[in-house]
C-alpha positions in Angstrom: 166.8 -115.6 -0.1 164.0 -118.0 -0.8 164.2 -121.6 0.5 162.2 -124.6 -0.6 162.0 -128.3 0.5 161.7 -131.0 -2.2 159.8 -134.2 -1.6 160.3 -137.6 -3.2 158.1 -138.4 -6.2 159.4 -141.8 -7.2 159.1 -145.2 -5.5 162.2 -146.5 -7.3 165.7 -145.6 -6.2 168.4 -145.1 -8.9 172.0 -145.8 -8.4 173.1 -142.7 -10.4 170.0 -140.8 -11.6 171.0 -138.2 -14.1 170.1 -136.1 -17.1 166.7 -134.9 -15.8 164.7 -133.3 -18.6 161.2 -132.0 -19.2 159.9 -132.4 -22.7 157.0 -130.0 -23.1 155.9 -131.5 -26.5 155.5 -134.9 -25.0 154.4 -133.5 -21.6 156.7 -135.9 -19.8 159.8 -136.1 -17.6 162.8 -138.2 -18.6 166.0 -139.3 -16.8 168.7 -142.0 -16.9 170.3 -144.3 -14.5 173.9 -144.1 -15.8 175.5 -147.4 -14.7 172.3 -149.4 -15.2 172.2 -148.2 -18.9 168.5 -147.3 -18.5 166.4 -144.4 -19.8 163.0 -143.6 -18.2 160.0 -141.6 -19.3 157.1 -140.7 -17.0 154.1 -138.5 -16.7 154.8 -136.1 -13.8 152.5 -134.2 -11.5 152.4 -134.8 -7.7 153.8 -138.2 -8.5 155.4 -140.1 -11.3 153.5 -142.4 -13.6 156.0 -144.5 -15.6 155.4 -144.6 -19.4 158.3 -146.5 -20.7 162.0 -147.5 -20.1 164.8 -148.4 -22.4 167.8 -150.6 -21.8 171.2 -150.3 -23.5 174.4 -152.2 -22.8 176.9 -150.4 -20.6 176.6 -146.7 -19.6 173.8 -144.4 -20.7 174.6 -140.8 -19.6 172.8 -138.2 -21.7 169.6 -138.0 -23.7 168.0 -135.3 -25.9 164.9 -135.6 -28.1 164.9 -135.3 -31.9 163.0 -132.3 -33.2 160.7 -134.8 -34.9 159.7 -136.6 -31.6 158.7 -139.8 -33.4 162.4 -140.3 -34.4 163.4 -140.8 -30.8 166.5 -139.5 -29.0 170.2 -138.8 -29.4 172.1 -140.3 -26.5 175.5 -140.6 -25.0 176.5 -144.2 -24.4 179.8 -145.6 -23.3 182.3 -143.9 -25.7 179.7 -143.2 -28.3 177.0 -140.8 -29.6 174.0 -142.9 -30.7 170.4 -142.7 -32.0 167.9 -144.4 -29.7 164.7 -145.2 -31.6 161.3 -145.3 -30.0 161.4 -149.1 -30.7 164.4 -149.3 -28.4 166.8 -150.0 -31.3 170.2 -148.3 -30.9 172.3 -147.0 -33.8 175.8 -145.7 -33.2 176.4 -142.4 -35.0 179.9 -141.5 -33.8 182.5 -142.8 -31.3 184.5 -139.8 -30.2 186.1 -141.5 -27.1 187.1 -144.7 -28.9 190.7 -144.0 -28.5 190.3 -143.9 -24.7 188.1 -147.0 -24.4 187.2 -148.4 -21.9 188.8 -146.0 -19.4 186.8 -142.9 -20.4 183.0 -142.7 -20.9 180.5 -140.1 -22.1 178.8 -138.1 -19.4 176.2 -135.3 -19.4 175.0 -133.7 -22.6 172.3 -131.5 -24.1 171.3 -129.9 -27.4 172.1 -126.3 -28.1 169.5 -123.8 -29.6 170.8 -124.6 -33.1 169.9 -128.3 -32.8 173.4 -129.7 -32.3 174.2 -132.3 -29.5 176.9 -131.3 -27.0 178.2 -134.1 -24.8 181.2 -134.4 -22.5 183.3 -137.2 -21.1 185.1 -138.3 -18.0 187.6 -140.9 -16.8 186.0 -143.8 -15.0 188.4 -143.3 -12.1 187.8 -139.5 -12.3 191.5 -138.9 -13.2 192.1 -135.1 -13.8 191.9 -133.6 -17.2 191.1 -136.9 -19.1 187.7 -135.7 -20.3 186.6 -133.6 -23.2 183.5 -131.7 -24.6 182.2 -132.6 -28.1 179.6 -131.2 -30.5 177.8 -133.4 -33.0 175.6 -132.2 -35.9 173.8 -134.2 -38.6 176.1 -134.7 -41.6 179.1 -133.2 -40.0 182.2 -134.6 -38.2 182.2 -134.6 -34.5 183.9 -131.4 -33.2 186.2 -131.4 -30.2 185.3 -128.2 -28.3 187.2 -128.6 -25.0 190.1 -130.8 -23.7 191.7 -131.3 -20.3 188.3 -131.6 -18.6 187.9 -133.7 -15.5 184.2 -134.4 -15.2 182.2 -132.7 -18.0 178.8 -132.0 -16.6 175.9 -129.5 -16.7 175.2 -127.5 -19.9 172.7 -124.7 -20.4 172.0 -121.6 -22.5 170.6 -118.2 -21.6 167.1 -117.4 -22.9 168.5 -115.4 -25.8 171.0 -118.1 -26.7 173.9 -115.7 -26.4 175.5 -117.3 -23.3 176.4 -120.9 -22.5 177.0 -122.3 -19.0 179.3 -125.2 -18.5 180.2 -127.3 -15.4 183.4 -129.2 -14.8 182.7 -131.0 -11.6 186.4 -132.0 -11.1 187.7 -128.5 -10.1 184.2 -127.4 -9.1 183.8 -124.7 -11.7 181.0 -123.2 -13.7 182.2 -121.2 -16.8 180.3 -119.1 -19.2 181.0 -118.8 -22.9 179.8 -116.0 -25.2 177.9 -117.5 -28.2 177.5 -115.8 -31.5 174.5 -115.8 -33.8 175.7 -119.0 -35.5 176.1 -120.8 -32.2 179.9 -120.7 -32.1 181.6 -120.4 -28.7 183.6 -117.3 -27.9 185.2 -116.0 -24.8 185.3 -118.3 -21.8 184.9 -116.7 -18.3 184.8 -118.1 -14.8 181.2 -117.7 -13.5 181.5 -119.5 -10.1 184.1 -121.8 -8.4 183.4 -124.1 -5.5 186.3 -125.6 -3.6 186.2 -129.4 -4.2 188.0 -130.0 -0.9 184.7 -128.7 0.8 183.0 -131.6 -1.0 180.0 -129.6 -2.3 180.4 -130.0 -6.1 178.4 -128.5 -8.9 176.8 -131.2 -11.1 173.8 -130.9 -13.5 171.9 -127.6 -14.2 169.0 -125.9 -15.9 168.3 -122.3 -16.9 164.9 -120.7 -16.2 162.8 -118.3 -18.2 164.2 -115.4 -16.2 167.8 -116.3 -17.2 168.7 -117.6 -13.8 170.7 -120.8 -13.2 169.6 -123.8 -11.1 172.6 -126.0 -10.1 172.4 -129.4 -8.3 175.2 -129.9 -5.8 176.6 -133.4 -5.4 177.3 -134.0 -1.7 175.7 -130.7 -1.0 172.1 -131.9 -0.5 170.7 -128.9 -2.3 169.9 -127.2 -5.6 170.7 -123.5 -5.8 169.4 -120.7 -8.0 171.9 -118.1 -9.1 171.3 -114.8 -10.9 173.3 -114.1 -14.1 175.5 -112.0 -11.9 176.3 -115.0 -9.7 174.2 -113.8 -6.8 172.6 -116.7 -4.8 168.8 -116.2 -5.0 167.2 -119.5 -3.7 168.0 -122.9 -2.2 166.1 -126.2 -2.6 166.9 -128.5 0.3 166.7 -132.2 -0.1 166.9 -135.0 2.5 169.7 -136.7 0.5 173.3 -135.7 -0.1 173.7 -136.4 -3.8 171.4 -134.5 -6.1 172.7 -134.7 -9.6 170.6 -132.8 -12.1 167.4 -130.7 -12.3 164.7 -129.6 -14.8 161.8 -127.2 -14.7 158.4 -128.4 -16.0 155.2 -130.2 -15.0 151.6 -129.2 -15.5 152.2 -125.6 -14.2 155.7 -125.4 -15.8 157.1 -124.3 -12.4 158.0 -127.7 -10.8 161.7 -128.2 -10.2 162.4 -132.0 -10.7 165.7 -133.3 -9.2 167.4 -136.6 -9.9 169.6 -138.0 -7.1 172.0 -140.9 -6.5 173.0 -143.5 -3.9 176.2 -144.4 -5.8 179.2 -144.5 -3.5 177.3 -144.2 -0.2 178.4 -146.6 2.5 175.9 -148.6 4.6 175.8 -146.0 7.4 175.0 -143.1 5.0 172.4 -145.2 3.1 170.7 -145.9 6.4 170.6 -142.2 7.1 169.4 -141.4 3.6 166.6 -143.9 2.8 165.4 -141.7 -0.1 168.8 -141.5 -1.8 168.3 -142.2 -5.5 164.7 -141.1 -5.8 163.3 -138.4 -8.0 162.3 -135.2 -6.1 160.1 -132.3 -6.9 159.0 -128.9 -5.6 157.1 -125.9 -7.1 159.5 -123.0 -7.2 157.2 -120.5 -9.0 159.3 -119.9 -12.1 159.1 -121.5 -15.5 161.8 -123.2 -17.4 162.9 -122.9 -21.0 161.6 -125.2 -23.8 164.0 -128.2 -24.3 166.4 -127.9 -27.1 166.0 -130.7 -29.6 168.4 -132.4 -32.0 168.4 -130.9 -35.5 165.8 -128.4 -34.6 165.3 -125.5 -37.0 167.2 -122.5 -35.9 165.2 -119.7 -34.4 168.2 -117.3 -34.2 
């Protein structure tokens, strides 16, 4: 098994850094600080060079680019799915969790290979089975894909688009779904389960060009690479306990970027983890997949 050590790239520390994404068209890294309602864009190599940041009111939990990059991003905010323009203007497109406001908010999300935005939700108090998973497409009603979710989290697709990975952090599970040629979900199967009583909880993820899965482990202090069979292939060790999400990109395409958090750490743990909340990076020698964009032309 391969092992790597990630190092901090950012000076700033984020309370709940999340939704780490590499956009190869823009050649930039982006991420959010969920409770701060901020979205960040940066040039990334051996260090981060901030390009721009955006502020919204309340929570900002998920971001995906429009296929036409000048149109901005589709985002998950509070109970809504919204359009964030490059100017910083925000336009609400749908409010799937309106009935549960303000106790449930949107959480992690990503676009599928057919250009539709999938985004999940969670209760603010992490109450079991209060969350859902939704799918939003231009000109269509928001679809409810899954109910009785606790903390809807990482999403990713295999290189051929025929398999979707999905994390529910509450029970510590990663499931796979068969996906047909129209992008519809089929059979659901358990891929991996991690005992939440052992604290180490799967969070955000990304899929590499070889079809392997990189998973950030909240309170585990590591990102792990799994084969499609579930075999553990590699570990990226961090000097902080709460990695949240990861993305492959950078100039070489093989840098694993990792967002982390200091949310919920007491003073003693913060003193032991001075880098908690920073963005980390390490070259892992494998490339990622191009980011899926909103309303992108289908290639299937």
